[in-house]
MIVEXKOL-507356 format. One record per residue (C-alpha): residue in three letters; x, y, z. Coordinates in steps of 0.001 Angstrom, whole numbers, plus 524288, in hexadecimal, padded with zeros to 5 digits. Example, Ala and Ser with C-alpha at 12.3 -4.5 7.8 and 13.67 -1.06 7.14 Angstrom:
! MIVEXKOL-507356
ALA8300C7EE6C81E78
SER835667FBDC81BE4
//
This chain:
! MIVEXKOL-507356
MET8210A8704497EAA
ALA82345866EA989E7
ALA8193785D7498ED4
ARG817CA8594A99CBB
TYR8143084B6599FA3
ASP80E45847119ACB8
ILE80F0C838AC9AEFF
ALA807C1832A69BA43
GLU80CF1826F99C118
GLU8044281BD99C4AB
SER80E798145E9CC76
VAL81CE8813169CD68
ASP81D72807809C46E
GLY8109380A269BD51
PRO80EBA810159B003
PHE80F7E81E8A9AD67
TYR8058C826169A5B3
LEU80472833E49A03B
GLU7FBD983C599A8E2
LYS7FCA984A109A381
VAL803D3851D499936
LEU805B78607499A95
ILE8099B868E898F25
PRO80D3E876B69939D
GLU809298820B98B19
ASP8162C888EB98B55
SER820C4883B5982BE
GLU82D3E87FDF98986
ASP835418827697D71
ASP8358B88CEF9732E
TYR82F02884B796850
ILE8246F88C259613C
TYR818BD8846995C98
ASP811328883695070
GLU802D6889A095147
VAL7FBA38807A94840
THR7EFB1886A494273
VAL7E3DD87F3893E48
ASP7E43687D2C92FAA
ASP7D967883C092868
GLU7D7FA8781B91FB2
LEU7D3988700592B43
SER7C9178799092EB7
ILE7BB9E8746192C1B
THR7B08787D28928B0
GLU7A5BB87DA693256
GLY79A3B8759792E6D
GLU7A2E586BB0927C1
GLU7A89F8655F933DC
ASP7A6CC8570B93101
LEU7AFD484B629320A
GLU7B28E8499492386
THR7B676857BB92194
ALA7BF838577892D52
VAL7C61484AC8928EB
LYS7C82C8505F91B3E
ALA7CE4B85CC3920C6
VAL7D77C854F19296E
ARG7DB9384C5D91DDF
ASP7DE80858149157A
GLN7E6A185E159202C
THR7EDC78512092235
ASP7F0F184FF4913A3
ALA7F62E85DCA913A0
THR7FE8985AEF91F6D
GLU8040184E9A9192A
CYS807638563090CEE
THR80E528605991513
THR81572855EB91CAE
GLN819B784F669101C
TRP81E7A85C4690B08
VAL825EE85F2E91762
SER82BEC851B3917A0
SER82F79851C69096F
PRO83DC8850CF9054C
LYS83E0585F7790381
HIS83A0D86189911CF
PRO8407585686919C5
VAL83C2885457927CE
PRO846E88503693117
LYS845348427893647
ILE84490841CE94510
PRO8496E8351694AE0
GLU83FDC82D40952DC
VAL841D182D7A961D3
VAL843BE820FF96995
ASP836C8820E9970B6
ASP82F168232F9643B
PHE836E7818A895D70
ILE833E180EF796852
ARG825938129F96888
ASN824698114A959F1
TYR82B4B8043C95A5C
LEU822487FF169654E
VAL8164F803F895E0B
LYS81B167FDCD9518B
MET81D677F0D295875
GLY810427F16B95F80
MET8163E7F0F396D33
LYS80C097F9709740F
ARG80EA77F50198214
THR81D177F71998079
LEU819F28048397AAD
ASP811A9807FF9867B
CYS81C48803C899003
PHE8268980B3898831
GLN81EBC817C498821
THR81B7F816C39967D
GLU829A38149B99A60
TRP82E7C81EE099099
PHE825BF829BB99591
GLU8285B825B79A3AA
MET836E2827399A1E9
ILE8350E8344B99B45
HIS82C1F838E89A63D
LYS835D7834B79B0A5
GLY8410483AA39A914
LEU8480682DE19A7AF
MET8490F82F3C998F1
LYS8560583529994F0
ALA854DE83EF4989DD
ASP8625583C6F9846C
GLN85EB582E469824A
MET85282831E897A92
GLU858B982FCC96D3A
PHE852AE82DE596031
VAL8515B8207095A69
PRO85DA681D5A9529B
ASP85C2B81DFB943D7
ALA8603E80FDD942C7
TYR853B280B3894903
THR84B88813FC94080
HIS8531580F9193493
ASN85167801679388A
GLN842D48035E939AB
ILE842628098592C2F
LEU84AA77FE80926BC
ASP841AA7F4AE92D1A
ASN836007FAC892662
GLU83D357FB0891973
LEU841147ECC591B7F
LYS832FC7E8ED91D4B
ASN82F197F0769110A
ILE83A0D7EA099095F
GLN835EF7DCAE90E39
ARG8282B7DF449097C
GLU82D857E39E8FC44
ARG8362D7D7828FC0A
ASP82A607CED48FE0B
SER823327D5C48F2FB
TYR82F1F7D4538EA3A
LYS82FFE7C5F48ED8E
GLN821DB7C4518E971
ALA8243A7CBE58DCCF
SER8307D7C3E98DA27
PHE828F47B75B8DC1D
GLU81E687BBD08D2A6
ALA828CB7C0488C8D4
GLY82F327B2E98C9D8
GLU822787AC278C6C5
THR8204C7B5648BB47
MET82E0F7B2CB8B646
VAL82BE17A41F8B6E6
LYS81F3C7A5D38AF34
LEU8261E7AE4D8A50F
GLN831137A46A8A3CB
ARG8272E799C88A114
GLU8209B7A250896D1
ARG82DF87A5928910E
ASP831567972A89001
PHE8242A794848899E
HIS825C079F7487F9A
ARG833BE79B3F87D17
MET82EFF78DAD879C0
GLN8246A7937687110
HIS82E9579BEF86A3E
LYS8373A79022867C7
ARG82BAE788C286231
VAL828167943B8593D
VAL8363A7957B854BE
GLN836817870A85183
GLU829CE78847849E5
LYS82F1379440842C5
ASN83B8478D1C83F00
ARG833797819483A57
LEU82AE578AB683229
ILE836F67914E82C86
GLU83C12784268285E
ASP82EE9780DA8224D
ILE82ED378DD181AFD
LYS83C7978B4A815D0
LYS8383377DF881123
LEU82C2A783ED80AB2
LYS8349578E2C8040B
LYS83D82783B57FEBA
HIS831B377BF97FA6A
TYR82BD5788147F404
ALA838D078B487ED6B
SER838BF77DCD7E766
TYR82B85780FC7E14D
GLU82F6778E697DC2E
PRO834DA7897F7CF20
ALA82882781987CCDF
LEU8202F78D777D03E
ARG82800795FB7C6E3
GLN8266878BE47BC39
LEU817E478AF27BEB9
ASN816AF799B07BE93
GLU81E3B79A7F7B1D6
LYS815D478FC47AC09
TYR809AD796EB7B084
GLN80E507A3B67AA85
THR811EC79C9F79E01
ALA804B3795E979D9A
VAL7FD9C7A2DE79FA5
ARG805E07A9347950C
GLN8039D79DEC78BBD
LYS7F52C79E5878EA0
MET7F4C27ACBA78B33
LEU7FD0E7AAB577F17
VAL7F49779F6E77A91
SER7E8BC7A7E577C7F
LEU7EF237B2D8774CE
GLU7F30B7A969769F7
ARG7E5467A41276990
ASP7DFC17B1B8767FD
ARG7E9FA7B49D75DC0
ALA7E6BF7A84275628
PHE7D84E7AB2975757
SER7DA697B8DD751B9
GLN7E2CD7B307746CF
VAL7D7E47A9B274359
GLN7CE2F7B4D974308
ASN7D74B7BCE973A71
LEU7D9477B16573132
ASP7CAAB7AF0A7306D
SER7C7F07BD5672D6D
SER7D3137BD9C72378
LEU7CDF77B15571CC7
ARG7C0597B70771C12
THR7C5EE7C3877164C
ALA7CE0B7BBC970C87
HIS7C2647B3E97081D
SER7B9C37BFD9706C7
SER7C4127C8286FF7D
PRO7C5E47C6286F0AE
VAL7D46A7C8D66F1F7
THR7DC5D7BCA86F408
ARG7E4AD7BD8A70046
PRO7EF1E7B49070571
ALA7EC8E7ACC87118D
LEU7EACB7B66571CC3
LYS7F2157B45F7294F
ALA7F1C37BACF7366E
ALA7FE2A7C29973603
ASN802187C103743D8
SER8105E7BD69741D4
PRO81AC77C60B73B7F
GLN81D5F7BBAB73114
GLU80F1A7BB4D72CD8
ARG80E717CA2B72CD6
GLU81AA17CAE27246E
LYS814E27C11171ACD
ILE808637C8E1719C4
GLN80F977D5C671848
LYS817B47CFEA70D33
SER80B667CB0670676
PRO8090E7D24B6F980
GLN7FA697D33C6FBCF
LYS7F4967DE8170367
GLY7EC647DB9C70F2E
ALA7F3397CEF071248
HIS7F33C7D2A3720AA
PRO7E54E7D117725DE
ALA7E70B7DD2072E3E
CYS7EBD67E556722B9
ASP7E1887E33D7184F
ASN7E0FF7F1B471559
ILE7EFA77F3BB714D4
ALA7EE877F75E7067C
SER7E7BF803E370A6A
TYR7F4518082D71125
ASP7FC718072E70491
ALA7F74E8143B7000F
LEU7FBE181AC770C8D
LYS809A981F5670EBF
ASP810BE815D271791
PRO8190C81D7C7213F
ASN821BC8119A72367
LYS8222280D447155C
ASN8309580FD671394
THR833DD808D37203F
LYS82A5B7FD8F71F25
HIS82F107F140725CE
PRO82C017E43571F62
ARG825C67DF6472BE6
ASP81DAD7EB8F72E54
SER80F617E93E7312B
GLU804417F07372A71
PHE7FA1C7F7E973207
PRO7EC927F1FC7307A
ALA7E1127F9BB72B6D
SER7DAC98033E734EB
THR7CD0A7FFBE730BD
ARG7CCAC7F39B7390F
VAL7C1B17F2F0742E7
ASN7C4047EFF175144
PRO7BF2D7E1CB752BA
TYR7BCF37E3AE76165
LEU7B2867EE3D75FDD
PRO7A7387E45576078
GLN7ACB57DF1976D3E
ILE7AE3A7ECF77724E
LYS7A0077EFC176F2D
ALA79C5C7E34E7764E
PHE7A40A7E7F078232
SER79CAC7F4D67822B
SER791FF7EE7378A53
VAL79BB47EC1E7956C
ASN7996A7F5F27A05A
THR7A6A27FC287A2FE
LYS7A36C806A77ACC0
SER7AE0E80ABB7B62D
ALA7A5608078B7C1CC
ASN7A5417F9387BD90
PHE7B4127F7937BE9A
SER7B9ED7F26E7CB2B
LEU7C7517ED0C7CE76
SER7C7397DE577CC73
LYS7D5AD7DAC17CBB2
SER7E28F7E10E7CF02
PHE7F0487DB8E7CDCC
LYS7FE527E0407CE11
ALA803117DF937C006
HIS8107A7E6127C0A2
THR81A197EAB67CACF
MET819F27F84C7C4DB
ALA80FF0800E77BE0A
VAL8077A7FAC37B35E
SER8081C804047A7C4
PHE7FE787FDF479E21
LEU7F4487F35279C15
SER7F0AB7ED0978F1E
LEU7E5AE7E35378C53
HIS7E7167D769783A2
PRO7DF3D7D8CF776F7
ARG7D6937CD23779C0
LYS7D9DF7C6ED786D6
MET7D8717CB39794F6
ILE7E7077CD777960B
VAL7ED207DA7C799B5
ALA7FB487DEC27982B
SER801BA7E80A7A1BE
SER80E377EFF17A089
SER8157F7F5877AC02
ASP820A07FE1A7B084
ASP8277D7F1AE7B530
GLN82B0A7EEFD7A6BE
LEU821D27E3427A60B
TRP815627E02C79EAC
ARG80BE17D5B07A30A
LEU7FFB47CEB079E3C
TRP7F4507CC8B7A781
GLY7E8077C4757A6B1
ILE7DBBD7CC517A986
PRO7D4187CC867B25F
GLU7DBAF7C2AC7BAAD
GLY7E82B7CABE7BA23
GLU7F0B27BEF57B707
MET7FE207C22D7B183
ILE800A77BB557A47F
MET80DA07C07679F93
THR818827CA187A2C9
GLY822147D08179980
GLU82E467D8A279B97
GLY838167DE897924A
HIS836C47ED4B792B3
THR8419D7F4CD79953
ASP838A27FF5179ECE
TRP82AB2801367A3B0
LEU81F727FCD279B0A
SER815B480742796FA
SER80B4C7FF4878FD7
CYS807BF7F2747895C
SER7FEA67EE6077E50
PHE7F9B57E15177926
HIS7FBA57DD4476B07
PRO7EE787DB267640C
SER7F1727CC997633F
GLY7F31D7CC15771F7
GLY800097C4B0770FF
PHE8091A7D0587723C
LEU80ACF7DBEF77B57
GLY810EC7E91A7788A
THR817657F0E278378
THR81D417FE7B7846A
SER8274E802EB78E1F
GLY82FFB80D9C79345
ASP83B348074278BC7
ALA8358680D6077F28
THR8326080034778E7
VAL826247F8DB774C3
LYS826DF7EA3277707
ILE81E467DF6F77171
TRP81CA67D33F779CC
ASP818807C5D6774DA
PHE8107B7BE3F77ED6
ALA8136D7B13777835
GLN822147B32777982
GLY821147BAC87863F
ARG82B1A7C4D6781DE
CYS82D267D18277A73
VAL82D297CEEC76BC2
LEU82EC17DCEC766F6
SER8346B7E96376C93
LEU8317C7F5F97652D
GLU83B44800E27674E
GLY83A1980E687617A
HIS834BC817A376BC7
ILE83EA981FF5772D6
HIS836C28215977F65
ALA82DB0818F87877D
THR82256812C178050
TRP81517814EB78689
ALA80B7F80C0277F7C
CYS8096B802EA773F5
SER7FDBC7FE1276C2C
PHE7FC577F3067623D
HIS7F54D7F46C7555C
SER7E9A67EB4575449
CYS7F0847E3CA74941
GLY7FBBB7E0A875288
ASP806937E4DE7493A
PHE808F67F24974EF1
VAL80B267F83675C5E
ALA80B4C806AC75F75
SER812E580CB376AAA
CYS813F681A28770B4
SER81F2D8201077834
MET8241482B1D7808C
ASP82C0882F7A774B8
ASN81FAB8364576F57
THR81DB482C247649C
ALA815C681FFF761A0
LYS81A59814DF7590C
VAL813B880A3075122
TRP81B657FD84750D7
ASP81A3D7F25574730
LEU81B307E56C74E6F
ASN81EA17DDAC74248
SER829DA7E62273D8E
GLU82CED7E9E974BB3
ARG82F047F82A7485D
CYS828A78055D74A13
ARG81F758083173ECC
CYS81D25816767422C
THR81F338206974D02
LEU813F382954750D0
ARG818ED836FE753D0
GLY810508425775798
HIS80F16842CA76646
ILE8182584C4376D18
ASP818A0844F477A03
SER818878370A77F0B
VAL80EBA82DFF77856
ASN8083182732783D4
SER7FEE381D6077D83
ILE7FC19817247705E
SER7F18C80DD876B71
PHE7EC678088E75E95
LEU7DE2180A3575B7A
PRO7D9AD7FBEE75AAE
PHE7D9E77F66974CDF
SER7DEF5802EA746A6
ASN7EBA2809D37439A
ILE7E8A38159074C1A
LEU7F1468186B757BC
LEU7ED96820B876380
THR7F81A8278B76B97
CYS7F7E483110776DD
SER803178395B77B8C
ALA8081C841DE78675
ASP8066A84D3E77D00
LYS7F7C984CC8780D5
THR7F3218479377391
LEU7EDBD83B0476D99
SER7F0AA836EB75FAA
LEU7EB4982D3D755B6
TRP7F5408277974C3C
ASP7F4E681F8973FC0
ALA7FE3F81469742BD
ARG800228112E7344D
ALA804FD81EAE730A1
GLY80A41822DA73DD6
LEU802C182FB073D2B
CYS7FA76836C574750
ALA7EC3B837177430E
GLN7E63683EEA74E21
THR7EA338459975AD5
PHE7E144847FE76688
TYR7E348853F976F09
GLY7DCA88568077BF9
HIS7E49E851527874A
LYS7EB7885B9A78F77
HIS7F52E8521E79570
SER7FD7C846887916F
CYS7F51A83BD578B61
ASN7F85E82EB6791A4
TYR7EFE7824E078A6A
SER7E5DB823B077F8D
VAL7DDBD8186B77A83
PHE7D2FB815297708E
ASN7C60F80F5F77476
ALA7C1F98027676E2D
THR7BB3D808D176290
GLY7C6758122876014
TYR7BDAA81E2175FBB
THR7C175823AE76D0C
ILE7CE9D826727734C
ALA7D0EB82805781E3
SER7DCF382F10786F9
CYS7E1FC833507944A
ASP7EC4483CF2798BF
SER7F52183FCD7A442
PHE7EAD8848227AB36
GLY7E06A83DAA7AB30
VAL7D87C8434479FE8
VAL7D22D838E679748
LYS7CD2983C95789C2
LEU7C4A78352F7801F
TRP7C6FB83831771B5
ASP7BE5783569765F0
VAL7C71A8305575B0F
ARG7BD138335B7507F
SER7BB5B841AB75443
VAL7C960843487593C
SER7C4FC84A6C7658A
ALA7C4538484F7741A
MET7B6E88439E7781D
VAL7B832844F5786CF
SER7C2298477F7917B
ILE7C2038410679EEB
ASP7CA53845FC7AA2E
THR7CF1583AA67B2BF
GLY7DA688427F7B882
PRO7E1C4848C17BE72
HIS7EA1083C617BE6A
PRO7EFAC837DA7B152
SER7E8B182D747A960
ASN7F1E7822E57A446
GLN7E93381AA179B76
VAL7DB3E8199F7965E
ALA7D3DE80DAC7918F
PHE7C69380BF378B0C
SER7BDB2800E278F0A
PRO7BAA07F7AF78394
ASN7AD4A7FDEC78185
GLY7B2F280BA0782B8
ARG7A9B580FC978D98
MET7B3CB8109279871
LEU7C116816F379902
ALA7CB25812C87A337
VAL7D5D281C727A6FB
ALA7E244818CC7AE62
SER7E4E1823F37B7D2
ASN7F0D88280B7BF65
ASP7E8FD828FE7CC0E
GLY7E85C81A167CD15
SER7DA79818B37C7DC
VAL7D3F3814647BB47
LYS7CA8F81EBF7B648
MET7BE8E8194E7AF85
VAL7B780822407A5E4
GLU7AA4E81F0B79FF4
VAL7AB8F8245879225
ALA79D23827867906E
SER79ACB82EB179D4E
LEU7A8F1832547A06F
HIS7A69882D307AE37
LEU7B38B82BD17B558
SER7B691821E97C018
SER7C2B481BC47C5FF
LEU7C79580E077C909
ILE7D17E80E627D417
ALA7DA7A803217D7B5
HIS7E871806787D38C
ASP7F21680BC57DD5B
GLU7F962813DE7D34A
THR7F7FF8194F7C588
VAL7EF8C811B17BBD1
GLN7F75C810297AF35
SER7EEAF807F07A65E
VAL7E082803867A4BB
ILE7DA1E7FA3979AD9
PHE7CD057F361798F2
ASP7CBAC7E52B7951E
HIS7C5757E10878837
LYS7B7797E13B78D5D
GLY7B8A37EC70796FE
GLU7B6027E39B7A2A6
TYR7C32B7E6307A8FC
LEU7CB657F2477AAD2
LEU7D9E17F0CD7ADB0
SER7E25D7FB4F7B3D4
ALA7F0DD7FB967B71B
GLY7F90C805927BE2E
SER805C98099B7C45F
ASP803458008C7CFEC
GLY806507F4EA7C707
ALA7F8A37EF467C8A7
ILE7EE227EBCF7BEBE
HIS7E0047ED767C313
ILE7D4CD7E69D7BC2F
TRP7C7827ED447BD06
SER7BB547E5F27B93E
//
């Protein structure tokens, strides 16, 4: 389509102006124009023709057009770049520079030359790319300059921050040097203190040894005092008996040493030994060891002796020993390995412990103060037992021996060998001349401490004999075995007097009560039985299982029964009501339990190496 411009002249030298523009209807070329239809989306429903609706419709259409334009101009659909013509470049430049009057003059002269035909078409070239590129570079240069200024500002701030950090670094470096100097000074002080402490170590060891010696001597003096006191009582009773008896007797002595015993045994008069006044009654009996009698053999005392502690036991009967009254009052680590047995001193608040670490120890109760330690067995210790005098201790071990320890000398004074397997327990006769032991070899033995030999071997059980104990102030022995039976033996003759049947599993331990009329036993399934010695029958059975029971102990008044259980608890049984309760504190198996002399304390020991004191 060609346009026709009519320009009117005002004067020859005056300005020109556009008067009329004619656009003919017919196209002078063959270009075909597409008809643009009105978009339906821009149509506005009648009745809703307001300004806001129209503006919204135009915006939506504009956004759609921009999206289409972006799609068309995307890298997938490139649009060829048309270079800018000279007149447009000049106009744009004048507009950009704000030169409006120059722009008006340029346009007037430009259109005048076109109207007059003075403008040559071949000289109407496009603006060279160099100018366009220079303009683009100029814009980029301005942007880079702005970025440079921002980077300069950031660099300045970073420099200030770096200076601040350097100052802080120097400060912390000085602090570090000061701390290092203090540390080195403290290290030097510690080294000096260690040297100073090392110089005191010998003195501390000497003081500790002196303290241990003083504690041991204190205990030994106490034991000797009790021993002398009992000797005086025995001499007084012997003198009264000598004065009241028509038979003249030689001067009586407390036969506590082997030499005195040998003198008395060689005496031609019967009854010279105060503990063997009725020895003449044994002459009519057949002596099983008559042909092998040793000159230093001791004689068993009469079995008719009465337990002198029964009045005290009756006095203790008023003490309330209910399981609910016991609570943990003291706990201490006694051994590095399992504690196998506890034994109470006959008169003092001293307890002996034996352990799998091959050691035995004496402890003061209830403080838990260690008094003495002994070692000499080559295998684990299974039990320990105090001599009636309180000055000796018997121990049994996995090395198949029974050892007697003298507290005064602090060493083993007698080792009894004869069992072929591990020995489980030992028990002293109340006269102090005999000790009985039981073993895994299915036998029990009675040893004479004076002649240092086995007086008799008790055979009858068909499995390991697990415990043995003398009935206080008698010649009766009680044993229990893995063959599920209990037996009563006459220690003088070495014969079984009675056997108790009733357990269905291996019997682990048995014990007399203080009066000797009742026996308590426990087995490997936790069943505890009470036996009446007089009627030779089981009175009652208590199930504390299913865990094994390792030991039972009567309270002094016989009202309570403590059971050491494999589940880590101490089972307390009230004998009258058979009420069962538990005391829990051990981390592992409880191996041994004992009461003190008055029943005020209960001691328990287990595989965790600890001894707990309940009060």
